[in-house]
HTML snippet that shows the backbone in 3Dmol.js (N, CA, C, O; Angstrom):
<script src="https://3Dmol.org/build/3Dmol-min.js"></script>
<div id="view" style="width:600px;height:400px;position:relative"></div>
<script>
const pdb = `
ATOM      1  N   MET A   1     105.499  93.417 100.265  1.00  0.00           N
ATOM      2  CA  MET A   1     106.396  94.261 101.033  1.00  0.00           C
ATOM      3  C   MET A   1     106.404  95.656 100.410  1.00  0.00           C
ATOM      4  O   MET A   1     106.306  95.791  99.191  1.00  0.00           O
ATOM      5  N   GLN A   2     106.517  96.673 101.224  1.00  0.00           N
ATOM      6  CA  GLN A   2     106.517  98.060 100.755  1.00  0.00           C
ATOM      7  C   GLN A   2     107.948  98.576 100.641  1.00  0.00           C
ATOM      8  O   GLN A   2     108.776  98.355 101.525  1.00  0.00           O
ATOM      9  N   TYR A   3     108.223  99.274  99.528  1.00  0.00           N
ATOM     10  CA  TYR A   3     109.547  99.835  99.284  1.00  0.00           C
ATOM     11  C   TYR A   3     109.440 101.330  99.009  1.00  0.00           C
ATOM     12  O   TYR A   3     108.481 101.798  98.397  1.00  0.00           O
ATOM     13  N   ALA A   4     110.447 102.070  99.476  1.00  0.00           N
ATOM     14  CA  ALA A   4     110.565 103.485  99.145  1.00  0.00           C
ATOM     15  C   ALA A   4     111.570 103.589  98.005  1.00  0.00           C
ATOM     16  O   ALA A   4     112.702 103.120  98.130  1.00  0.00           O
ATOM     17  N   VAL A   5     111.166 104.197  96.901  1.00  0.00           N
ATOM     18  CA  VAL A   5     112.078 104.420  95.786  1.00  0.00           C
ATOM     19  C   VAL A   5     112.836 105.710  96.084  1.00  0.00           C
ATOM     20  O   VAL A   5     112.236 106.773  96.243  1.00  0.00           O
ATOM     21  N   VAL A   6     114.171 105.603  96.158  1.00  0.00           N
ATOM     22  CA  VAL A   6     115.011 106.736  96.534  1.00  0.00           C
ATOM     23  C   VAL A   6     115.885 107.136  95.352  1.00  0.00           C
ATOM     24  O   VAL A   6     116.611 106.314  94.793  1.00  0.00           O
ATOM     25  N   GLU A   7     115.805 108.406  94.984  1.00  0.00           N
ATOM     26  CA  GLU A   7     116.646 108.979  93.938  1.00  0.00           C
ATOM     27  C   GLU A   7     117.316 110.224  94.491  1.00  0.00           C
ATOM     28  O   GLU A   7     116.643 111.143  94.959  1.00  0.00           O
ATOM     29  N   ASN A   8     118.641 110.254  94.437  1.00  0.00           N
ATOM     30  CA  ASN A   8     119.413 111.397  94.943  1.00  0.00           C
ATOM     31  C   ASN A   8     119.068 111.734  96.391  1.00  0.00           C
ATOM     32  O   ASN A   8     119.020 112.907  96.763  1.00  0.00           O
ATOM     33  N   GLY A   9     118.830 110.710  97.204  1.00  0.00           N
ATOM     34  CA  GLY A   9     118.586 110.911  98.623  1.00  0.00           C
ATOM     35  C   GLY A   9     117.174 111.309  98.997  1.00  0.00           C
ATOM     36  O   GLY A   9     116.907 111.604 100.161  1.00  0.00           O
ATOM     37  N   VAL A  10     116.246 111.324  98.017  1.00  0.00           N
ATOM     38  CA  VAL A  10     114.866 111.722  98.280  1.00  0.00           C
ATOM     39  C   VAL A  10     113.916 110.617  97.831  1.00  0.00           C
ATOM     40  O   VAL A  10     114.089 110.041  96.757  1.00  0.00           O
ATOM     41  N   VAL A  11     112.906 110.321  98.661  1.00  0.00           N
ATOM     42  CA  VAL A  11     111.904 109.315  98.307  1.00  0.00           C
ATOM     43  C   VAL A  11     111.002 109.914  97.227  1.00  0.00           C
ATOM     44  O   VAL A  11     110.339 110.929  97.441  1.00  0.00           O
ATOM     45  N   THR A  12     110.994 109.256  96.050  1.00  0.00           N
ATOM     46  CA  THR A  12     110.201 109.755  94.926  1.00  0.00           C
ATOM     47  C   THR A  12     108.958 108.921  94.664  1.00  0.00           C
ATOM     48  O   THR A  12     108.066 109.350  93.932  1.00  0.00           O
ATOM     49  N   ASN A  13     108.889 107.722  95.258  1.00  0.00           N
ATOM     50  CA  ASN A  13     107.736 106.858  95.038  1.00  0.00           C
ATOM     51  C   ASN A  13     107.697 105.795  96.128  1.00  0.00           C
ATOM     52  O   ASN A  13     108.708 105.510  96.771  1.00  0.00           O
ATOM     53  N   ILE A  14     106.517 105.210  96.326  1.00  0.00           N
ATOM     54  CA  ILE A  14     106.333 104.074  97.230  1.00  0.00           C
ATOM     55  C   ILE A  14     105.731 102.958  96.382  1.00  0.00           C
ATOM     56  O   ILE A  14     104.740 103.170  95.683  1.00  0.00           O
ATOM     57  N   ILE A  15     106.330 101.768  96.446  1.00  0.00           N
ATOM     58  CA  ILE A  15     105.823 100.643  95.666  1.00  0.00           C
ATOM     59  C   ILE A  15     105.621  99.437  96.565  1.00  0.00           C
ATOM     60  O   ILE A  15     106.194  99.357  97.652  1.00  0.00           O
ATOM     61  N   VAL A  16     104.799  98.497  96.105  1.00  0.00           N
ATOM     62  CA  VAL A  16     104.593  97.233  96.803  1.00  0.00           C
ATOM     63  C   VAL A  16     105.102  96.141  95.874  1.00  0.00           C
ATOM     64  O   VAL A  16     104.697  96.065  94.714  1.00  0.00           O
ATOM     65  N   ALA A  17     105.998  95.292  96.390  1.00  0.00           N
ATOM     66  CA  ALA A  17     106.607  94.243  95.573  1.00  0.00           C
ATOM     67  C   ALA A  17     107.022  93.083  96.471  1.00  0.00           C
ATOM     68  O   ALA A  17     107.059  93.227  97.693  1.00  0.00           O
ATOM     69  N   PRO A  18     107.338  91.919  95.867  1.00  0.00           N
ATOM     70  CA  PRO A  18     107.786  90.772  96.660  1.00  0.00           C
ATOM     71  C   PRO A  18     109.133  91.050  97.339  1.00  0.00           C
ATOM     72  O   PRO A  18     109.857  91.965  96.946  1.00  0.00           O
ATOM     73  N   GLU A  19     109.456  90.258  98.352  1.00  0.00           N
ATOM     74  CA  GLU A  19     110.704  90.451  99.105  1.00  0.00           C
ATOM     75  C   GLU A  19     111.951  90.351  98.240  1.00  0.00           C
ATOM     76  O   GLU A  19     112.947  91.019  98.517  1.00  0.00           O
ATOM     77  N   ASP A  20     111.913  89.532  97.201  1.00  0.00           N
ATOM     78  CA  ASP A  20     113.095  89.335  96.357  1.00  0.00           C
ATOM     79  C   ASP A  20     113.133  90.303  95.168  1.00  0.00           C
ATOM     80  O   ASP A  20     113.863  90.068  94.205  1.00  0.00           O
ATOM     81  N   TYR A  21     112.364  91.375  95.227  1.00  0.00           N
ATOM     82  CA  TYR A  21     112.263  92.336  94.133  1.00  0.00           C
ATOM     83  C   TYR A  21     113.589  93.053  93.911  1.00  0.00           C
ATOM     84  O   TYR A  21     114.256  93.456  94.863  1.00  0.00           O
ATOM     85  N   VAL A  22     113.964  93.210  92.632  1.00  0.00           N
ATOM     86  CA  VAL A  22     115.152  93.971  92.255  1.00  0.00           C
ATOM     87  C   VAL A  22     114.667  95.168  91.443  1.00  0.00           C
ATOM     88  O   VAL A  22     114.042  94.994  90.397  1.00  0.00           O
ATOM     89  N   TYR A  23     114.946  96.362  91.907  1.00  0.00           N
ATOM     90  CA  TYR A  23     114.474  97.584  91.251  1.00  0.00           C
ATOM     91  C   TYR A  23     115.291  97.816  89.986  1.00  0.00           C
ATOM     92  O   TYR A  23     116.503  98.011  90.072  1.00  0.00           O
ATOM     93  N   PRO A  24     114.649  97.801  88.790  1.00  0.00           N
ATOM     94  CA  PRO A  24     115.388  97.855  87.527  1.00  0.00           C
ATOM     95  C   PRO A  24     115.665  99.262  86.986  1.00  0.00           C
ATOM     96  O   PRO A  24     116.212  99.394  85.891  1.00  0.00           O
ATOM     97  N   PHE A  25     115.306 100.302  87.717  1.00  0.00           N
ATOM     98  CA  PHE A  25     115.450 101.663  87.204  1.00  0.00           C
ATOM     99  C   PHE A  25     116.518 102.427  87.979  1.00  0.00           C
ATOM    100  O   PHE A  25     117.156 101.882  88.879  1.00  0.00           O
ATOM    101  N   GLU A  26     116.707 103.715  87.613  1.00  0.00           N
ATOM    102  CA  GLU A  26     117.666 104.556  88.321  1.00  0.00           C
ATOM    103  C   GLU A  26     117.194 104.777  89.755  1.00  0.00           C
ATOM    104  O   GLU A  26     115.994 104.884  90.009  1.00  0.00           O
ATOM    105  N   GLY A  27     118.124 104.844  90.677  1.00  0.00           N
ATOM    106  CA  GLY A  27     117.776 104.968  92.087  1.00  0.00           C
ATOM    107  C   GLY A  27     117.776 103.594  92.721  1.00  0.00           C
ATOM    108  O   GLY A  27     118.333 102.648  92.163  1.00  0.00           O
ATOM    109  N   GLU A  28     117.163 103.477  93.871  1.00  0.00           N
ATOM    110  CA  GLU A  28     117.085 102.185  94.549  1.00  0.00           C
ATOM    111  C   GLU A  28     115.776 102.066  95.308  1.00  0.00           C
ATOM    112  O   GLU A  28     115.174 103.066  95.701  1.00  0.00           O
ATOM    113  N   ALA A  29     115.346 100.828  95.507  1.00  0.00           N
ATOM    114  CA  ALA A  29     114.130 100.559  96.273  1.00  0.00           C
ATOM    115  C   ALA A  29     114.556  99.994  97.622  1.00  0.00           C
ATOM    116  O   ALA A  29     115.216  98.958  97.689  1.00  0.00           O
ATOM    117  N   ILE A  30     114.176 100.679  98.693  1.00  0.00           N
ATOM    118  CA  ILE A  30     114.584 100.299 100.042  1.00  0.00           C
ATOM    119  C   ILE A  30     113.341  99.934 100.841  1.00  0.00           C
ATOM    120  O   ILE A  30     112.384 100.705 100.916  1.00  0.00           O
ATOM    121  N   ALA A  31     113.372  98.749 101.435  1.00  0.00           N
ATOM    122  CA  ALA A  31     112.223  98.275 102.212  1.00  0.00           C
ATOM    123  C   ALA A  31     111.919  99.245 103.353  1.00  0.00           C
ATOM    124  O   ALA A  31     112.798  99.589 104.145  1.00  0.00           O
ATOM    125  N   SER A  32     110.658  99.680 103.423  1.00  0.00           N
ATOM    126  CA  SER A  32     110.236 100.583 104.497  1.00  0.00           C
ATOM    127  C   SER A  32     108.720 100.650 104.547  1.00  0.00           C
ATOM    128  O   SER A  32     108.059 100.786 103.518  1.00  0.00           O
ATOM    129  N   ASN A  33     108.178 100.554 105.748  1.00  0.00           N
ATOM    130  CA  ASN A  33     106.746 100.748 105.956  1.00  0.00           C
ATOM    131  C   ASN A  33     106.448 102.145 106.490  1.00  0.00           C
ATOM    132  O   ASN A  33     105.286 102.507 106.670  1.00  0.00           O
ATOM    133  N   GLU A  34     107.500 102.933 106.746  1.00  0.00           N
ATOM    134  CA  GLU A  34     107.333 104.259 107.341  1.00  0.00           C
ATOM    135  C   GLU A  34     107.560 105.405 106.362  1.00  0.00           C
ATOM    136  O   GLU A  34     106.865 106.419 106.429  1.00  0.00           O
ATOM    137  N   ALA A  35     108.525 105.256 105.451  1.00  0.00           N
ATOM    138  CA  ALA A  35     108.899 106.353 104.559  1.00  0.00           C
ATOM    139  C   ALA A  35     107.732 106.784 103.686  1.00  0.00           C
ATOM    140  O   ALA A  35     106.862 105.985 103.341  1.00  0.00           O
ATOM    141  N   GLN A  36     107.734 108.074 103.336  1.00  0.00           N
ATOM    142  CA  GLN A  36     106.706 108.632 102.464  1.00  0.00           C
ATOM    143  C   GLN A  36     107.370 109.494 101.400  1.00  0.00           C
ATOM    144  O   GLN A  36     108.512 109.925 101.560  1.00  0.00           O
ATOM    145  N   ILE A  37     106.651 109.741 100.319  1.00  0.00           N
ATOM    146  CA  ILE A  37     107.182 110.566  99.239  1.00  0.00           C
ATOM    147  C   ILE A  37     107.582 111.930  99.804  1.00  0.00           C
ATOM    148  O   ILE A  37     106.836 112.550 100.562  1.00  0.00           O
ATOM    149  N   GLY A  38     108.783 112.380  99.413  1.00  0.00           N
ATOM    150  CA  GLY A  38     109.297 113.665  99.883  1.00  0.00           C
ATOM    151  C   GLY A  38     110.265 113.541 101.046  1.00  0.00           C
ATOM    152  O   GLY A  38     110.981 114.493 101.356  1.00  0.00           O
ATOM    153  N   TRP A  39     110.301 112.369 101.703  1.00  0.00           N
ATOM    154  CA  TRP A  39     111.226 112.167 102.811  1.00  0.00           C
ATOM    155  C   TRP A  39     112.643 112.033 102.251  1.00  0.00           C
ATOM    156  O   TRP A  39     112.825 111.729 101.072  1.00  0.00           O
ATOM    157  N   THR A  40     113.641 112.260 103.101  1.00  0.00           N
ATOM    158  CA  THR A  40     115.028 112.064 102.698  1.00  0.00           C
ATOM    159  C   THR A  40     115.551 110.754 103.269  1.00  0.00           C
ATOM    160  O   THR A  40     115.039 110.239 104.264  1.00  0.00           O
ATOM    161  N   TYR A  41     116.582 110.227 102.615  1.00  0.00           N
ATOM    162  CA  TYR A  41     117.219 108.982 103.048  1.00  0.00           C
ATOM    163  C   TYR A  41     118.711 109.251 103.148  1.00  0.00           C
ATOM    164  O   TYR A  41     119.360 109.592 102.160  1.00  0.00           O
ATOM    165  N   LYS A  42     119.249 109.093 104.360  1.00  0.00           N
ATOM    166  CA  LYS A  42     120.664 109.367 104.578  1.00  0.00           C
ATOM    167  C   LYS A  42     121.198 108.436 105.651  1.00  0.00           C
ATOM    168  O   LYS A  42     120.566 108.243 106.690  1.00  0.00           O
ATOM    169  N   ASP A  43     122.360 107.863 105.395  1.00  0.00           N
ATOM    170  CA  ASP A  43     123.043 106.987 106.354  1.00  0.00           C
ATOM    171  C   ASP A  43     122.142 105.857 106.841  1.00  0.00           C
ATOM    172  O   ASP A  43     122.175 105.491 108.016  1.00  0.00           O
ATOM    173  N   GLY A  44     121.328 105.299 105.923  1.00  0.00           N
ATOM    174  CA  GLY A  44     120.487 104.158 106.262  1.00  0.00           C
ATOM    175  C   GLY A  44     119.211 104.492 107.008  1.00  0.00           C
ATOM    176  O   GLY A  44     118.536 103.588 107.500  1.00  0.00           O
ATOM    177  N   GLN A  45     118.859 105.782 107.105  1.00  0.00           N
ATOM    178  CA  GLN A  45     117.661 106.206 107.833  1.00  0.00           C
ATOM    179  C   GLN A  45     116.792 107.109 106.953  1.00  0.00           C
ATOM    180  O   GLN A  45     117.296 107.856 106.114  1.00  0.00           O
ATOM    181  N   PHE A  46     115.484 107.022 107.165  1.00  0.00           N
ATOM    182  CA  PHE A  46     114.537 107.907 106.496  1.00  0.00           C
ATOM    183  C   PHE A  46     114.175 109.051 107.439  1.00  0.00           C
ATOM    184  O   PHE A  46     114.009 108.855 108.643  1.00  0.00           O
ATOM    185  N   TYR A  47     114.054 110.259 106.861  1.00  0.00           N
ATOM    186  CA  TYR A  47     113.710 111.438 107.652  1.00  0.00           C
ATOM    187  C   TYR A  47     112.574 112.208 106.976  1.00  0.00           C
ATOM    188  O   TYR A  47     112.615 112.430 105.766  1.00  0.00           O
ATOM    189  N   PRO A  48     111.555 112.620 107.751  1.00  0.00           N
ATOM    190  CA  PRO A  48     110.478 113.423 107.155  1.00  0.00           C
ATOM    191  C   PRO A  48     111.001 114.809 106.801  1.00  0.00           C
ATOM    192  O   PRO A  48     112.016 115.249 107.342  1.00  0.00           O
ATOM    193  N   PRO A  49     110.311 115.500 105.896  1.00  0.00           N
ATOM    194  CA  PRO A  49     110.746 116.856 105.547  1.00  0.00           C
ATOM    195  C   PRO A  49     110.657 117.783 106.756  1.00  0.00           C
ATOM    196  O   PRO A  49     109.797 117.611 107.620  1.00  0.00           O
ATOM    197  N   VAL A  50     111.540 118.751 106.806  1.00  0.00           N
ATOM    198  CA  VAL A  50     111.552 119.728 107.894  1.00  0.00           C
ATOM    199  C   VAL A  50     110.646 120.882 107.493  1.00  0.00           C
ATOM    200  O   VAL A  50     110.817 121.475 106.428  1.00  0.00           O
ATOM    201  N   GLU A  51     109.687 121.194 108.348  1.00  0.00           N
ATOM    202  CA  GLU A  51     108.771 122.308 108.095  1.00  0.00           C
ATOM    203  C   GLU A  51     109.480 123.613 108.429  1.00  0.00           C
ATOM    204  O   GLU A  51     110.087 123.748 109.492  1.00  0.00           O
ATOM    205  N   GLU A  52     109.398 124.575 107.508  1.00  0.00           N
ATOM    206  CA  GLU A  52     109.970 125.886 107.773  1.00  0.00           C
ATOM    207  C   GLU A  52     109.045 126.660 108.693  1.00  0.00           C
ATOM    208  O   GLU A  52     107.823 126.592 108.566  1.00  0.00           O
ATOM    209  N   GLU A  53     109.644 127.399 109.624  1.00  0.00           N
ATOM    210  CA  GLU A  53     108.832 128.207 110.534  1.00  0.00           C
ATOM    211  C   GLU A  53     108.315 129.426 109.792  1.00  0.00           C
ATOM    212  O   GLU A  53     109.046 130.063 109.033  1.00  0.00           O
ATOM    213  N   LYS A  54     107.062 129.740 110.018  1.00  0.00           N
ATOM    214  CA  LYS A  54     106.452 130.908 109.388  1.00  0.00           C
ATOM    215  C   LYS A  54     106.092 131.909 110.472  1.00  0.00           C
ATOM    216  O   LYS A  54     105.710 131.535 111.581  1.00  0.00           O
ATOM    217  N   ASP A  55     106.219 133.189 110.136  1.00  0.00           N
ATOM    218  CA  ASP A  55     105.805 134.225 111.081  1.00  0.00           C
ATOM    219  C   ASP A  55     104.297 134.180 111.227  1.00  0.00           C
ATOM    220  O   ASP A  55     103.585 133.929 110.255  1.00  0.00           O
ATOM    221  N   ASP A  56     103.814 134.416 112.411  1.00  0.00           N
ATOM    222  CA  ASP A  56     102.376 134.459 112.648  1.00  0.00           C
ATOM    223  C   ASP A  56     101.862 135.862 112.345  1.00  0.00           C
ATOM    224  O   ASP A  56     101.817 136.721 113.226  1.00  0.00           O
ATOM    225  N   LEU A  57     101.479 136.081 111.105  1.00  0.00           N
ATOM    226  CA  LEU A  57     100.937 137.371 110.706  1.00  0.00           C
ATOM    227  C   LEU A  57      99.432 137.254 110.544  1.00  0.00           C
ATOM    228  O   LEU A  57      98.915 136.215 110.134  1.00  0.00           O
ATOM    229  N   SER A  58      98.750 138.314 110.865  1.00  0.00           N
ATOM    230  CA  SER A  58      97.301 138.318 110.672  1.00  0.00           C
ATOM    231  C   SER A  58      96.999 138.427 109.183  1.00  0.00           C
ATOM    232  O   SER A  58      97.883 138.740 108.386  1.00  0.00           O
ATOM    233  N   PHE A  59      95.755 138.168 108.811  1.00  0.00           N
ATOM    234  CA  PHE A  59      95.343 138.244 107.416  1.00  0.00           C
ATOM    235  C   PHE A  59      95.606 139.630 106.839  1.00  0.00           C
ATOM    236  O   PHE A  59      96.088 139.746 105.712  1.00  0.00           O
ATOM    237  N   THR A  60      95.297 140.680 107.592  1.00  0.00           N
ATOM    238  CA  THR A  60      95.487 142.039 107.073  1.00  0.00           C
ATOM    239  C   THR A  60      96.958 142.374 106.928  1.00  0.00           C
ATOM    240  O   THR A  60      97.331 143.123 106.025  1.00  0.00           O
ATOM    241  N   GLU A  61      97.793 141.843 107.785  1.00  0.00           N
ATOM    242  CA  GLU A  61      99.225 142.101 107.668  1.00  0.00           C
ATOM    243  C   GLU A  61      99.807 141.460 106.421  1.00  0.00           C
ATOM    244  O   GLU A  61     100.766 141.979 105.850  1.00  0.00           O
ATOM    245  N   THR A  62      99.247 140.351 105.992  1.00  0.00           N
ATOM    246  CA  THR A  62      99.781 139.662 104.823  1.00  0.00           C
ATOM    247  C   THR A  62      99.158 140.146 103.523  1.00  0.00           C
ATOM    248  O   THR A  62      99.690 139.851 102.453  1.00  0.00           O
ATOM    249  N   THR A  63      98.043 140.883 103.576  1.00  0.00           N
ATOM    250  CA  THR A  63      97.365 141.300 102.350  1.00  0.00           C
ATOM    251  C   THR A  63      97.387 142.796 102.110  1.00  0.00           C
ATOM    252  O   THR A  63      97.131 143.235 100.989  1.00  0.00           O
ATOM    253  N   GLN A  64      97.684 143.589 103.120  1.00  0.00           N
ATOM    254  CA  GLN A  64      97.663 145.038 102.972  1.00  0.00           C
ATOM    255  C   GLN A  64      99.075 145.560 102.727  1.00  0.00           C
ATOM    256  O   GLN A  64      99.988 145.258 103.495  1.00  0.00           O
ATOM    257  N   PRO A  65      99.262 146.349 101.653  1.00  0.00           N
ATOM    258  CA  PRO A  65     100.584 146.937 101.428  1.00  0.00           C
ATOM    259  C   PRO A  65     100.867 148.012 102.472  1.00  0.00           C
ATOM    260  O   PRO A  65      99.956 148.669 102.977  1.00  0.00           O
ATOM    261  N   GLU A  66     102.129 148.171 102.777  1.00  0.00           N
ATOM    262  CA  GLU A  66     102.500 149.213 103.729  1.00  0.00           C
ATOM    263  C   GLU A  66     102.555 150.546 102.992  1.00  0.00           C
ATOM    264  O   GLU A  66     103.115 150.629 101.898  1.00  0.00           O
ATOM    265  N   SER A  67     101.986 151.572 103.576  1.00  0.00           N
ATOM    266  CA  SER A  67     101.982 152.889 102.953  1.00  0.00           C
ATOM    267  C   SER A  67     101.988 153.949 104.038  1.00  0.00           C
ATOM    268  O   SER A  67     101.317 153.818 105.062  1.00  0.00           O
ATOM    269  N   SER A  68     102.756 154.997 103.796  1.00  0.00           N
ATOM    270  CA  SER A  68     102.786 156.086 104.765  1.00  0.00           C
ATOM    271  C   SER A  68     101.749 157.151 104.420  1.00  0.00           C
ATOM    272  O   SER A  68     101.546 158.090 105.190  1.00  0.00           O
ATOM    273  N   GLU A  69     101.092 157.010 103.267  1.00  0.00           N
ATOM    274  CA  GLU A  69     100.094 157.988 102.837  1.00  0.00           C
ATOM    275  C   GLU A  69      98.713 157.590 103.328  1.00  0.00           C
ATOM    276  O   GLU A  69      98.427 156.418 103.576  1.00  0.00           O
ATOM    277  N   ASP A  70      97.858 158.611 103.459  1.00  0.00           N
ATOM    278  CA  ASP A  70      96.468 158.352 103.816  1.00  0.00           C
ATOM    279  C   ASP A  70      95.753 157.750 102.612  1.00  0.00           C
ATOM    280  O   ASP A  70      96.146 158.001 101.473  1.00  0.00           O
ATOM    281  N   PRO A  71      94.704 156.955 102.850  1.00  0.00           N
ATOM    282  CA  PRO A  71      93.958 156.389 101.728  1.00  0.00           C
ATOM    283  C   PRO A  71      93.306 157.488 100.896  1.00  0.00           C
ATOM    284  O   PRO A  71      92.944 158.537 101.429  1.00  0.00           O
ATOM    285  N   ILE A  72      93.157 157.259  99.615  1.00  0.00           N
ATOM    286  CA  ILE A  72      92.532 158.219  98.708  1.00  0.00           C
ATOM    287  C   ILE A  72      91.054 157.910  98.623  1.00  0.00           C
ATOM    288  O   ILE A  72      90.656 156.777  98.354  1.00  0.00           O
ATOM    289  N   GLU A  73      90.235 158.940  98.857  1.00  0.00           N
ATOM    290  CA  GLU A  73      88.792 158.754  98.758  1.00  0.00           C
ATOM    291  C   GLU A  73      88.351 159.095  97.352  1.00  0.00           C
ATOM    292  O   GLU A  73      88.822 160.074  96.773  1.00  0.00           O
ATOM    293  N   VAL A  74      87.453 158.301  96.796  1.00  0.00           N
ATOM    294  CA  VAL A  74      86.968 158.530  95.429  1.00  0.00           C
ATOM    295  C   VAL A  74      85.540 158.977  95.466  1.00  0.00           C
ATOM    296  O   VAL A  74      84.943 159.223  94.418  1.00  0.00           O
TER     297      VAL A  74
END
`;
const viewer = $3Dmol.createViewer("view");
viewer.addModel(pdb, "pdb");
viewer.setStyle({}, {cartoon: {color: "spectrum"}});
viewer.zoomTo();
viewer.render();
</script>
């Protein structure tokens, strides 16, 4: 059986153990075939991490500093 090890509401590990397994360390092992490391556990449910929205910037917008001066020729 697969268990999600949960510490402070976050899945920190996935282990495989018998059904009668008792987790001997800090946190708890909760039976789950869906949870993955990094997921949260709240009110008896597992939730995947929420992806932050990123602005769609072009490569040059993310790598070029903004400047009001003309480029210097060498």
